[in-house]
C-alpha positions as CSV (number, residue, x, y, z in Angstrom):
1,M,63.9,44.3,-37.5
2,K,60.3,44.3,-36.2
3,L,58.7,43.1,-33.0
4,V,55.3,41.6,-33.4
5,F,53.0,41.4,-30.3
6,A,49.9,39.2,-30.8
7,I,47.3,38.9,-28.1
8,V,45.4,35.7,-28.8
9,H,42.8,33.7,-26.9
10,D,44.3,30.9,-24.7
11,E,42.4,28.3,-26.8
12,D,44.3,29.4,-29.9
13,E,47.8,30.0,-28.4
14,T,49.1,26.4,-28.8
15,E,48.2,26.2,-32.5
16,V,49.5,29.7,-33.3
17,M,52.9,29.0,-31.6
18,R,53.2,25.6,-33.2
19,S,52.6,27.0,-36.7
20,L,55.0,29.9,-36.1
21,N,57.7,27.5,-34.9
22,E,57.2,25.2,-37.8
23,D,57.9,28.1,-40.1
24,G,61.1,28.9,-38.2
25,F,60.0,31.8,-36.0
26,S,60.9,31.9,-32.3
27,V,58.1,32.9,-30.1
28,T,58.0,34.1,-26.5
29,K,54.7,33.6,-24.6
30,L,53.5,35.9,-21.9
31,S,50.3,34.9,-20.0
32,S,47.9,37.8,-19.8
33,T,44.3,38.6,-19.0
34,G,41.9,40.6,-21.1
35,G,40.3,43.8,-19.8
36,F,36.7,43.5,-21.0
37,L,35.8,39.9,-20.1
38,R,38.9,39.3,-18.0
39,A,39.4,36.2,-20.1
40,G,42.6,34.2,-20.4
41,N,44.8,35.4,-23.2
42,S,48.4,34.9,-24.3
43,T,50.6,37.7,-25.6
44,L,53.0,36.2,-28.1
45,V,56.2,38.2,-28.9
46,V,58.0,37.5,-32.2
47,G,61.1,39.3,-33.4
48,V,61.3,39.1,-37.2
49,P,63.0,40.8,-40.2
50,K,60.9,43.5,-41.8
51,E,60.2,41.2,-44.8
52,S,58.6,38.5,-42.6
53,V,56.0,40.6,-40.8
54,D,53.2,39.9,-43.3
55,H,53.9,36.1,-43.2
56,V,53.9,36.1,-39.4
57,M,50.6,38.1,-39.3
58,D,49.0,35.7,-41.9
59,I,49.9,32.7,-39.6
60,I,48.5,34.4,-36.5
61,K,45.3,35.4,-38.3
62,A,44.8,31.9,-39.8
63,K,45.2,30.2,-36.4
64,S,43.3,32.6,-34.2
65,R,39.5,32.3,-34.5
66,S,36.7,34.3,-33.1
67,R,34.0,32.5,-31.2
68,K,30.7,33.4,-29.6
69,K,30.3,33.2,-25.9
70,L,27.3,33.9,-23.5
71,I,28.1,36.1,-20.5
72,N,25.9,37.5,-17.8
73,S,25.6,41.2,-18.4
74,S,26.5,43.4,-15.5
75,I,25.4,46.5,-17.3
76,T,22.8,48.7,-15.6
77,P,20.1,49.2,-18.1
78,A,19.2,52.6,-19.4
79,V,15.6,53.6,-19.7
80,N,13.9,51.5,-22.4
81,S,16.9,49.2,-22.6
82,A,16.4,45.7,-23.8
83,I,19.2,44.3,-21.6
84,A,18.5,43.7,-17.9
85,P,21.3,43.2,-15.3
86,G,22.4,39.6,-15.1
87,Y,20.7,38.7,-18.4
88,P,22.9,36.5,-20.6
89,I,24.2,38.3,-23.7
90,E,26.2,36.9,-26.6
91,V,29.6,38.4,-27.3
92,T,32.4,37.7,-29.7
93,V,35.7,36.6,-28.1
94,G,39.0,35.4,-29.6
95,G,40.6,36.4,-32.8
96,A,43.9,38.2,-32.5
97,T,45.0,41.7,-31.7
98,I,48.4,42.4,-33.4
99,F,50.9,45.2,-32.9
100,V,54.0,45.7,-34.9
101,V,56.8,48.0,-33.6
102,D,60.2,49.0,-34.9
103,V,63.2,47.6,-33.1
104,E,66.0,50.2,-32.8
105,K,68.6,47.7,-31.6
106,Y,68.7,44.0,-31.3
107,E,71.4,41.9,-29.5
108,K,71.4,38.3,-28.5
109,A,73.7,37.5,-25.7
């Protein structure tokens, strides 16, 4: 048994969960906030047999997309830096960060 943790952008969470449910996987959603941009994320937790890990990961990857976003930089520029404080910069957000861990014991009460 494996436990899959997938951190996905809030805009992708509904489609990822729907697709996992359609394929028979139960999903628990935890609301979370990202560290870098403090953006809304969802952490999805899926318990699966070892043989299903790749299938679950494929679904998550297919339904989680990266997107470009403009943010105001709060970086103090170094000497000769091209980025000034408060200057909008383009960053990539979204996609999925996936962790797979072993489950030592599983019990459903």
